[in-house]
Backbone as XML, in Angstrom:
<?xml version="1.0"?>
<chain id="A" units="angstrom">
  <residue number="1" name="MET">
    <atom name="N" x="-1.034" y="16.793" z="-1.011"/>
    <atom name="CA" x="0.472" y="16.846" z="-2.118"/>
    <atom name="C" x="1.628" y="16.732" z="-1.074"/>
  </residue>
  <residue number="2" name="VAL">
    <atom name="N" x="2.217" y="15.839" z="-1.190"/>
    <atom name="CA" x="3.753" y="15.678" z="-0.346"/>
    <atom name="C" x="4.443" y="15.535" z="-1.565"/>
  </residue>
  <residue number="3" name="SER">
    <atom name="N" x="5.384" y="16.618" z="-1.815"/>
    <atom name="CA" x="6.400" y="17.261" z="-2.793"/>
    <atom name="C" x="7.072" y="16.573" z="-2.376"/>
  </residue>
  <residue number="4" name="ARG">
    <atom name="N" x="7.980" y="16.379" z="-1.360"/>
    <atom name="CA" x="8.937" y="15.833" z="-0.537"/>
    <atom name="C" x="9.532" y="14.614" z="0.289"/>
  </residue>
  <residue number="5" name="CYS">
    <atom name="N" x="9.681" y="13.145" z="0.141"/>
    <atom name="CA" x="9.606" y="12.227" z="0.863"/>
    <atom name="C" x="9.948" y="12.891" z="2.086"/>
  </residue>
  <residue number="6" name="LEU">
    <atom name="N" x="9.150" y="12.748" z="3.443"/>
    <atom name="CA" x="9.457" y="12.709" z="4.937"/>
    <atom name="C" x="10.733" y="11.434" z="5.426"/>
  </residue>
  <residue number="7" name="ALA">
    <atom name="N" x="10.700" y="10.456" z="4.902"/>
    <atom name="CA" x="11.996" y="9.566" z="5.022"/>
    <atom name="C" x="13.276" y="10.116" z="4.578"/>
  </residue>
  <residue number="8" name="CYS">
    <atom name="N" x="13.487" y="10.145" z="3.456"/>
    <atom name="CA" x="15.057" y="10.968" z="2.390"/>
    <atom name="C" x="14.772" y="11.804" z="2.050"/>
  </residue>
  <residue number="9" name="GLY">
    <atom name="N" x="13.657" y="13.016" z="1.980"/>
    <atom name="CA" x="13.949" y="13.679" z="1.173"/>
    <atom name="C" x="14.145" y="14.109" z="-0.165"/>
  </residue>
  <residue number="10" name="GLY">
    <atom name="N" x="13.550" y="12.932" z="-0.737"/>
    <atom name="CA" x="13.275" y="12.703" z="-2.282"/>
    <atom name="C" x="12.505" y="13.592" z="-3.363"/>
  </residue>
  <residue number="11" name="LYS">
    <atom name="N" x="12.194" y="13.848" z="-4.429"/>
    <atom name="CA" x="11.612" y="14.001" z="-4.787"/>
    <atom name="C" x="9.991" y="13.352" z="-5.224"/>
  </residue>
  <residue number="12" name="THR">
    <atom name="N" x="8.923" y="13.704" z="-5.028"/>
    <atom name="CA" x="8.123" y="12.328" z="-5.093"/>
    <atom name="C" x="7.517" y="12.874" z="-6.627"/>
  </residue>
  <residue number="13" name="SER">
    <atom name="N" x="6.507" y="11.853" z="-7.159"/>
    <atom name="CA" x="5.753" y="12.348" z="-7.865"/>
    <atom name="C" x="4.400" y="11.781" z="-7.642"/>
  </residue>
  <residue number="14" name="GLN">
    <atom name="N" x="3.398" y="11.837" z="-8.367"/>
    <atom name="CA" x="1.935" y="11.177" z="-8.911"/>
    <atom name="C" x="1.732" y="9.522" z="-9.466"/>
  </residue>
  <residue number="15" name="LYS">
    <atom name="N" x="1.821" y="8.176" z="-8.771"/>
    <atom name="CA" x="1.651" y="7.128" z="-9.539"/>
    <atom name="C" x="0.715" y="6.128" z="-9.461"/>
  </residue>
  <residue number="16" name="ARG">
    <atom name="N" x="0.267" y="5.664" z="-9.907"/>
    <atom name="CA" x="-0.550" y="4.267" z="-9.449"/>
    <atom name="C" x="-0.160" y="3.159" z="-8.747"/>
  </residue>
  <residue number="17" name="ILE">
    <atom name="N" x="-0.436" y="2.819" z="-7.633"/>
    <atom name="CA" x="0.327" y="1.570" z="-6.835"/>
    <atom name="C" x="-0.257" y="0.468" z="-6.751"/>
  </residue>
  <residue number="18" name="ARG">
    <atom name="N" x="0.193" y="-0.685" z="-6.456"/>
    <atom name="CA" x="-0.684" y="-1.901" z="-5.473"/>
    <atom name="C" x="0.116" y="-1.748" z="-4.158"/>
  </residue>
  <residue number="19" name="THR">
    <atom name="N" x="-1.135" y="-1.265" z="-3.050"/>
    <atom name="CA" x="-0.764" y="-1.672" z="-1.833"/>
    <atom name="C" x="-1.436" y="-2.483" z="-0.455"/>
  </residue>
  <residue number="20" name="GLU">
    <atom name="N" x="-0.766" y="-2.956" z="0.354"/>
    <atom name="CA" x="-1.063" y="-3.897" z="0.700"/>
    <atom name="C" x="-1.679" y="-2.978" z="2.157"/>
  </residue>
  <residue number="21" name="ASN">
    <atom name="N" x="-2.519" y="-4.258" z="3.109"/>
    <atom name="CA" x="-3.474" y="-3.512" z="3.943"/>
    <atom name="C" x="-4.303" y="-4.987" z="4.735"/>
  </residue>
  <residue number="22" name="TRP">
    <atom name="N" x="-3.934" y="-4.343" z="5.895"/>
    <atom name="CA" x="-4.635" y="-5.971" z="6.693"/>
    <atom name="C" x="-5.798" y="-5.042" z="7.092"/>
  </residue>
  <residue number="23" name="TRP">
    <atom name="N" x="-7.108" y="-6.018" z="6.921"/>
    <atom name="CA" x="-8.428" y="-5.830" z="7.184"/>
    <atom name="C" x="-8.976" y="-6.978" z="8.054"/>
  </residue>
  <residue number="24" name="GLY">
    <atom name="N" x="-8.827" y="-6.988" z="9.473"/>
    <atom name="CA" x="-8.902" y="-7.614" z="10.134"/>
    <atom name="C" x="-7.533" y="-8.919" z="10.112"/>
  </residue>
  <residue number="25" name="GLU">
    <atom name="N" x="-8.259" y="-9.368" z="10.036"/>
    <atom name="CA" x="-7.279" y="-11.277" z="9.834"/>
    <atom name="C" x="-7.004" y="-11.332" z="8.838"/>
  </residue>
  <residue number="26" name="GLU">
    <atom name="N" x="-7.111" y="-10.528" z="7.587"/>
    <atom name="CA" x="-7.141" y="-10.678" z="6.319"/>
    <atom name="C" x="-6.258" y="-9.722" z="5.862"/>
  </residue>
  <residue number="27" name="PHE">
    <atom name="N" x="-5.265" y="-10.194" z="4.752"/>
    <atom name="CA" x="-3.941" y="-9.508" z="4.329"/>
    <atom name="C" x="-4.789" y="-9.153" z="2.857"/>
  </residue>
  <residue number="28" name="THR">
    <atom name="N" x="-4.604" y="-8.287" z="2.098"/>
    <atom name="CA" x="-5.485" y="-7.641" z="0.690"/>
    <atom name="C" x="-4.483" y="-6.815" z="0.208"/>
  </residue>
  <residue number="29" name="LEU">
    <atom name="N" x="-4.609" y="-6.486" z="-1.311"/>
    <atom name="CA" x="-4.299" y="-5.565" z="-2.382"/>
    <atom name="C" x="-5.181" y="-5.222" z="-2.713"/>
  </residue>
  <residue number="30" name="VAL">
    <atom name="N" x="-4.886" y="-4.021" z="-3.047"/>
    <atom name="CA" x="-6.128" y="-2.772" z="-3.500"/>
    <atom name="C" x="-4.974" y="-2.459" z="-4.597"/>
  </residue>
  <residue number="31" name="GLU">
    <atom name="N" x="-5.615" y="-2.712" z="-6.330"/>
    <atom name="CA" x="-4.658" y="-2.207" z="-7.321"/>
    <atom name="C" x="-4.765" y="-0.840" z="-7.613"/>
  </residue>
  <residue number="32" name="ASN">
    <atom name="N" x="-3.877" y="-0.092" z="-8.388"/>
    <atom name="CA" x="-4.124" y="1.143" z="-9.505"/>
    <atom name="C" x="-4.692" y="2.103" z="-8.341"/>
  </residue>
  <residue number="33" name="VAL">
    <atom name="N" x="-4.108" y="2.136" z="-7.142"/>
    <atom name="CA" x="-4.446" y="3.499" z="-6.150"/>
    <atom name="C" x="-3.394" y="4.443" z="-6.173"/>
  </residue>
  <residue number="34" name="PRO">
    <atom name="N" x="-4.200" y="5.950" z="-6.376"/>
    <atom name="CA" x="-3.353" y="6.570" z="-6.842"/>
    <atom name="C" x="-2.019" y="7.335" z="-5.268"/>
  </residue>
  <residue number="35" name="ALA">
    <atom name="N" x="-1.298" y="8.084" z="-5.604"/>
    <atom name="CA" x="-0.381" y="7.885" z="-4.332"/>
    <atom name="C" x="1.276" y="8.668" z="-4.904"/>
  </residue>
  <residue number="36" name="TRP">
    <atom name="N" x="1.656" y="9.661" z="-3.779"/>
    <atom name="CA" x="2.646" y="10.497" z="-4.488"/>
    <atom name="C" x="4.071" y="9.299" z="-3.799"/>
  </residue>
  <residue number="37" name="VAL">
    <atom name="N" x="4.887" y="9.154" z="-4.578"/>
    <atom name="CA" x="6.026" y="8.106" z="-4.450"/>
    <atom name="C" x="7.378" y="8.516" z="-4.621"/>
  </residue>
  <residue number="38" name="CYS">
    <atom name="N" x="8.071" y="8.754" z="-3.739"/>
    <atom name="CA" x="9.661" y="8.791" z="-3.767"/>
    <atom name="C" x="10.481" y="8.324" z="-5.130"/>
  </residue>
  <residue number="39" name="ALA">
    <atom name="N" x="10.892" y="9.202" z="-5.861"/>
    <atom name="CA" x="12.207" y="8.599" z="-6.962"/>
    <atom name="C" x="12.788" y="8.173" z="-6.372"/>
  </residue>
  <residue number="40" name="GLN">
    <atom name="N" x="13.343" y="8.414" z="-5.029"/>
    <atom name="CA" x="14.738" y="8.034" z="-4.797"/>
    <atom name="C" x="14.731" y="6.481" z="-3.730"/>
  </residue>
  <residue number="41" name="CYS">
    <atom name="N" x="13.399" y="6.403" z="-2.570"/>
    <atom name="CA" x="13.016" y="5.397" z="-1.522"/>
    <atom name="C" x="12.168" y="4.565" z="-1.725"/>
  </residue>
  <residue number="42" name="GLY">
    <atom name="N" x="11.762" y="4.870" z="-2.823"/>
    <atom name="CA" x="9.963" y="4.266" z="-3.577"/>
    <atom name="C" x="8.828" y="4.041" z="-2.469"/>
  </residue>
  <residue number="43" name="GLU">
    <atom name="N" x="9.325" y="5.656" z="-1.365"/>
    <atom name="CA" x="8.056" y="5.548" z="-0.065"/>
    <atom name="C" x="6.952" y="5.811" z="-1.195"/>
  </residue>
  <residue number="44" name="ALA">
    <atom name="N" x="5.832" y="5.884" z="-0.240"/>
    <atom name="CA" x="4.379" y="6.126" z="-0.974"/>
    <atom name="C" x="3.872" y="6.997" z="0.446"/>
  </residue>
  <residue number="45" name="TYR">
    <atom name="N" x="2.877" y="7.797" z="-0.198"/>
    <atom name="CA" x="2.230" y="8.241" z="0.483"/>
    <atom name="C" x="1.106" y="8.591" z="0.097"/>
  </residue>
  <residue number="46" name="PHE">
    <atom name="N" x="-0.433" y="8.806" z="0.813"/>
    <atom name="CA" x="-1.566" y="8.856" z="0.250"/>
    <atom name="C" x="-2.302" y="10.458" z="-0.185"/>
  </residue>
  <residue number="47" name="ASP">
    <atom name="N" x="-3.242" y="10.219" z="-0.549"/>
    <atom name="CA" x="-4.240" y="12.056" z="0.159"/>
    <atom name="C" x="-5.011" y="11.355" z="1.031"/>
  </residue>
  <residue number="48" name="ALA">
    <atom name="N" x="-5.992" y="12.395" z="1.391"/>
    <atom name="CA" x="-6.950" y="12.242" z="2.577"/>
    <atom name="C" x="-8.241" y="11.496" z="2.034"/>
  </residue>
  <residue number="49" name="GLU">
    <atom name="N" x="-8.551" y="11.707" z="0.682"/>
    <atom name="CA" x="-9.128" y="11.512" z="-0.226"/>
    <atom name="C" x="-8.967" y="9.516" z="0.083"/>
  </residue>
  <residue number="50" name="VAL">
    <atom name="N" x="-8.437" y="10.371" z="-0.729"/>
    <atom name="CA" x="-7.447" y="8.177" z="-0.939"/>
    <atom name="C" x="-7.684" y="7.416" z="0.305"/>
  </residue>
  <residue number="51" name="CYS">
    <atom name="N" x="-6.757" y="7.951" z="1.107"/>
    <atom name="CA" x="-7.124" y="7.318" z="2.567"/>
    <atom name="C" x="-8.785" y="6.396" z="2.734"/>
  </residue>
  <residue number="52" name="LEU">
    <atom name="N" x="-9.800" y="7.634" z="2.737"/>
    <atom name="CA" x="-10.765" y="7.779" z="2.774"/>
    <atom name="C" x="-11.516" y="6.607" z="1.934"/>
  </residue>
  <residue number="53" name="ALA">
    <atom name="N" x="-11.370" y="7.072" z="1.031"/>
    <atom name="CA" x="-11.649" y="5.557" z="-0.065"/>
    <atom name="C" x="-11.418" y="3.989" z="0.658"/>
  </residue>
  <residue number="54" name="LEU">
    <atom name="N" x="-10.266" y="3.711" z="0.562"/>
    <atom name="CA" x="-9.164" y="2.592" z="1.156"/>
    <atom name="C" x="-10.343" y="2.518" z="2.833"/>
  </residue>
  <residue number="55" name="ASP">
    <atom name="N" x="-10.289" y="3.311" z="3.490"/>
    <atom name="CA" x="-11.079" y="3.182" z="3.955"/>
    <atom name="C" x="-12.790" y="2.512" z="3.896"/>
  </residue>
  <residue number="56" name="GLN">
    <atom name="N" x="-13.073" y="2.743" z="2.931"/>
    <atom name="CA" x="-14.608" y="2.523" z="2.723"/>
    <atom name="C" x="-14.325" y="1.385" z="1.716"/>
  </residue>
  <residue number="57" name="LEU">
    <atom name="N" x="-13.888" y="1.191" z="1.177"/>
    <atom name="CA" x="-13.181" y="-0.026" z="0.746"/>
    <atom name="C" x="-13.748" y="-1.396" z="1.911"/>
  </residue>
  <residue number="58" name="ARG">
    <atom name="N" x="-12.544" y="-1.037" z="2.679"/>
    <atom name="CA" x="-12.506" y="-2.081" z="3.972"/>
    <atom name="C" x="-13.913" y="-2.397" z="4.616"/>
  </residue>
  <residue number="59" name="GLN">
    <atom name="N" x="-14.792" y="-0.945" z="4.423"/>
    <atom name="CA" x="-16.501" y="-1.282" z="5.101"/>
    <atom name="C" x="-16.638" y="-2.680" z="4.112"/>
  </residue>
  <residue number="60" name="ASN">
    <atom name="N" x="-16.984" y="-2.211" z="3.062"/>
    <atom name="CA" x="-17.595" y="-2.613" z="1.745"/>
    <atom name="C" x="-16.774" y="-2.876" z="0.880"/>
  </residue>
  <residue number="61" name="PRO">
    <atom name="N" x="-16.113" y="-4.484" z="0.880"/>
    <atom name="CA" x="-15.582" y="-4.964" z="0.217"/>
    <atom name="C" x="-16.279" y="-5.148" z="-1.575"/>
  </residue>
  <residue number="62" name="PRO">
    <atom name="N" x="-15.622" y="-4.903" z="-1.728"/>
    <atom name="CA" x="-16.602" y="-5.347" z="-3.564"/>
    <atom name="C" x="-15.457" y="-6.331" z="-3.768"/>
  </residue>
  <residue number="63" name="GLU">
    <atom name="N" x="-16.078" y="-7.017" z="-4.910"/>
    <atom name="CA" x="-15.764" y="-8.541" z="-5.259"/>
    <atom name="C" x="-14.709" y="-8.589" z="-5.269"/>
  </residue>
  <residue number="64" name="VAL">
    <atom name="N" x="-14.120" y="-9.442" z="-5.603"/>
    <atom name="CA" x="-12.545" y="-10.107" z="-5.695"/>
    <atom name="C" x="-11.938" y="-9.882" z="-7.056"/>
  </residue>
  <residue number="65" name="LYS">
    <atom name="N" x="-11.304" y="-9.638" z="-7.281"/>
    <atom name="CA" x="-10.350" y="-9.596" z="-8.590"/>
    <atom name="C" x="-9.526" y="-10.605" z="-9.122"/>
  </residue>
  <residue number="66" name="ALA">
    <atom name="N" x="-9.248" y="-11.146" z="-7.992"/>
    <atom name="CA" x="-7.896" y="-12.166" z="-8.299"/>
    <atom name="C" x="-7.667" y="-12.759" z="-6.632"/>
  </residue>
  <residue number="67" name="SER">
    <atom name="N" x="-6.996" y="-14.366" z="-7.006"/>
    <atom name="CA" x="-6.161" y="-14.157" z="-5.447"/>
    <atom name="C" x="-5.061" y="-14.451" z="-5.415"/>
  </residue>
  <residue number="68" name="LEU">
    <atom name="N" x="-4.268" y="-14.324" z="-4.674"/>
    <atom name="CA" x="-2.238" y="-15.010" z="-4.646"/>
    <atom name="C" x="-2.338" y="-16.034" z="-3.734"/>
  </residue>
  <residue number="69" name="GLN">
    <atom name="N" x="-1.857" y="-17.425" z="-3.973"/>
    <atom name="CA" x="-0.882" y="-17.600" z="-2.762"/>
    <atom name="C" x="0.570" y="-17.724" z="-2.955"/>
  </residue>
  <residue number="70" name="VAL">
    <atom name="N" x="0.453" y="-17.037" z="-1.462"/>
    <atom name="CA" x="1.979" y="-16.949" z="-0.903"/>
    <atom name="C" x="2.960" y="-17.801" z="-0.536"/>
  </residue>
  <residue number="71" name="PRO">
    <atom name="N" x="4.184" y="-17.737" z="-0.414"/>
    <atom name="CA" x="4.899" y="-18.830" z="0.382"/>
    <atom name="C" x="5.060" y="-18.680" z="2.062"/>
  </residue>
  <residue number="72" name="VAL">
    <atom name="N" x="4.880" y="-18.554" z="3.337"/>
    <atom name="CA" x="5.174" y="-18.726" z="4.523"/>
    <atom name="C" x="6.341" y="-19.325" z="4.846"/>
  </residue>
  <residue number="73" name="TYR">
    <atom name="N" x="7.510" y="-18.897" z="5.187"/>
    <atom name="CA" x="8.584" y="-19.186" z="5.671"/>
    <atom name="C" x="8.509" y="-18.851" z="7.241"/>
  </residue>
  <residue number="74" name="ALA">
    <atom name="N" x="9.757" y="-19.690" z="8.070"/>
    <atom name="CA" x="9.814" y="-19.675" z="9.545"/>
    <atom name="C" x="11.347" y="-18.946" z="9.351"/>
  </residue>
  <residue number="75" name="TYR">
    <atom name="N" x="11.109" y="-18.172" z="10.037"/>
    <atom name="CA" x="12.789" y="-17.854" z="10.453"/>
    <atom name="C" x="13.941" y="-18.375" z="11.212"/>
  </residue>
  <residue number="76" name="PRO">
    <atom name="N" x="15.027" y="-18.922" z="11.068"/>
    <atom name="CA" x="15.278" y="-19.913" z="11.693"/>
    <atom name="C" x="15.800" y="-19.550" z="13.153"/>
  </residue>
  <residue number="77" name="GLU">
    <atom name="N" x="15.510" y="-19.996" z="13.942"/>
    <atom name="CA" x="16.316" y="-19.875" z="15.467"/>
    <atom name="C" x="17.054" y="-19.870" z="15.654"/>
  </residue>
  <residue number="78" name="ALA">
    <atom name="N" x="17.889" y="-18.555" z="16.688"/>
    <atom name="CA" x="19.423" y="-18.816" z="16.914"/>
    <atom name="C" x="20.227" y="-20.130" z="17.495"/>
  </residue>
  <residue number="79" name="SER">
    <atom name="N" x="21.291" y="-20.247" z="17.390"/>
    <atom name="CA" x="21.777" y="-21.425" z="17.609"/>
    <atom name="C" x="22.451" y="-21.080" z="19.172"/>
  </residue>
</chain>
């Protein structure tokens, strides 16, 4: 349990969140993940058991629930 945010010192509470992961070359989202979330800055922390469960998902991914299309933009070059 993380009761205070390591980034800003704010108080955390347990919530269910959507987290993003890079699994090799694939960008994935996992929904409904339990996390300790800072009320002040939004930083999220995971218990060890949750990290292990996410690693197991990566090793044996379940059926895809949904897919999203994401636009990609190029940052302008300096003149």
